[in-house]
N, C-alpha and C positions, 0 to 999 in steps of 0.2 A: 430646345430641351425635350426631352424624348415623356412629353405628356401623353396621356391617352388617347388623344384625340391625334398626335403626329403618328405613334406607332402604329393606330387603327389605320389612319388615312393610306401610309405609307404601305403596309400591307395588303390594303385594298390595289393600291396601283400596281403594285408588283406582280399580284395575282394576273391583274388584265393584261399586263405584259408580256407575261410569261404565256398567256394562253394564246397570245396574237401569232399565228402560224408563220407572217412575213417577219417577226422579229428576230433579229442574230444575237443582239446582246442588249442588256438593261444598263441604263446610265444613271446612278444616284450621285446626287450633287447638291450642294446649299445653293438656295437663291439670296442667301445673304451672307455677311462678311465672316460668321460664326459657322464650320460643317455642324458642330453639336455640343452644346455645355454639357451633355448629360444628364441624369435621372431630372426631372421636374422636382426640386424641392418644395415648392409650394404645396404639391399634391403629396409628396411623401409626408410632409409634416401635418397632415391633416391625417394620416392612417392610411391601413386597407393596401399596403404596398404588395401583397400575395399576386393579386390579378394584375398588378403592372408587371411584375417579375416573369410571372408565367409567358405573359404577351410579348416581353421581351426575349426569352428562350423562344419561342414559335417565329419571332422574327427571324432571329440568326438564320434557325433552322430550314425557314421558308426560302432566305437567300441562300444558301448553302445547297438545297435541294432542288432549287427551279432548275427547269431544262436550259432554260436560257441563260449564259453567263452573266455575270453580274459585274459591272464595273463600277469602281466608284473614284469621283475625281474629289481633291480636297486640294480646297483654295484658301481655305482659314483653319483656326484653331479646332481641334478635337480633346475632346475631355471624358474621363470616366466611360459611362455607357455606350457613348457614340463609338467606341473602340468596339464594341460589339459587334456593330455593322461592318466596321472595317475587317475585322477578324474574320468575318463570315462571308465576306466578298472573295470573287476570284480573283479579280486583277483591281489593284489599287495605285493609282498614280496622284501624286502629291507635288505641291509646288514646294521648293526649300525652304521658304518661308513658315510653313507649316509648324507650328508647336503642339505637341501632345501629352496627356499627364493622366494618369491614373491617380486619380485624387480622394479615393475612398476613405485611406486610413486616417485622413485628415478630419473624417466626417465620422468617425467611429463605427466605420463600415468596411467592407470586405469586396472587391472585384469578382462576387462569387457566379451572378448567372454570364457574366461576359468572360468569365474564364473558360467557359465553355467552348468557345472559339479562339480564344487568345493562346490559352496554353499550348495548344498544337502548333501554333505559329512561331510563337517564340522559342529561344535555348532556354533551358532551366535557369541561368544564371542570368539573363536578362530579367526573366519574369520575376523574380526575387528581387532584384535591382529596381524595378519599374514600379512593382507593385508596392514594396515596404517603404520605400522613401518617398513615394508620390511625385517626384523631380519633372520637371518639365525636360523633354526630349525635342530634337529637331527631326525633320524627314528625313533627312541624310543615316542619323541614326537609327529612326524606325527602318530604312530599308536594311541597313546592315545586322539588325537583331531579325530580321525577318517579316514585321509587320506589314510593311509596304512594297510595292513590287518595283516603283520607280520611282526618280525625285527626282524633279528638274527645275529650273530656274523659273520664276513665276510668270514670265513673259513667254515661256514655251510651252506652258501647261495645256493651254486649248488644242493646236498642234498635237503634243504627243497625244491625249485624250483621243482625237480625232483618229490618228496613224493607228491606235490600237481597237476602236472600232471598226475602219474599214479594216484592217486584218480580220477581225470576228465575222464582218460580213462577206467573205471570202469563205465561209465554211458554209458545209451544210448542216441542217437541223439534227440529223441523227448523228453524226461526228462530234457536234457539241455535246449534244446531249450527253452521249454513252461516254466519252472523255470525261465531262465533268464528273459522271457516276463514278469512274476510276478513280477520279482525285480527293473526292470527298467521301468516299465509302468509309473511312474510319473515323472523320469528323462527326458523320451525321449518325453512326452508332455510339460515340462520346455524348452527342448531345441527347440522343433518344436514353442512354443510361443515366446521365445525371442531372437531367433538367428538373424531374420534379424536387431533388432534393436541394439542389442550387436554388431554385427558387423561394423554395420553403426558407432556406437559411438566410436569403436575401430578407426577405418579408421580416423574419425575427430581427435580424438587424436592425432594420428603418425603423422598427415598432420598439426599439431599445430605449432606456433613459436616456442613456448616454449618447446615442445618435440624436436622440429628438434634441438635445441640450445642445450638441455639436452644430446641427441644423440650423437654430434657433439664432444661436451666436452666429454664424454663416450669413 
């Protein structure tokens, strides 16, 4: 779950990796069977989610603005807020067995903070479908709607990630940095323009009576 500790430590490690002059790519993956379950609902239920919302906005911006390309490897399920990391990344490779869901509406919430990086990736129709229904979808569909770069059989995941990292490793840092800046210029402008508003909206929703009731029931 996206606890305060996890988001803080991930941001610190990303900063360290991005500052390493020998690095050509940063790989983000889970050490467990689930990539991300979304917001830490135990923290959310205790209130004060605006700090957490701002931290997640900052994390998405950090990934998108890093000079080093960020590759995300998905071997397990991704839910809700975890899709913000996926949306911010440069290359996303998933096992075909991976499932996704934007479950916010079922908790009286909205995917406000992660919309900063998801809406530029998804088609309008796909975003409406996935945001409103909260249905589970697979990695093949995630590729089709623009969320994921490539989906491969689970047994081939490690090899596909290694190939992507090898290709990135052949590039010069200046080429990667400047190309990534071209690719993410509009995305970063969107995050900067809407980040404060989206964080405030998220905090307001998490603090509402309806959301507290839904999270308690969950």
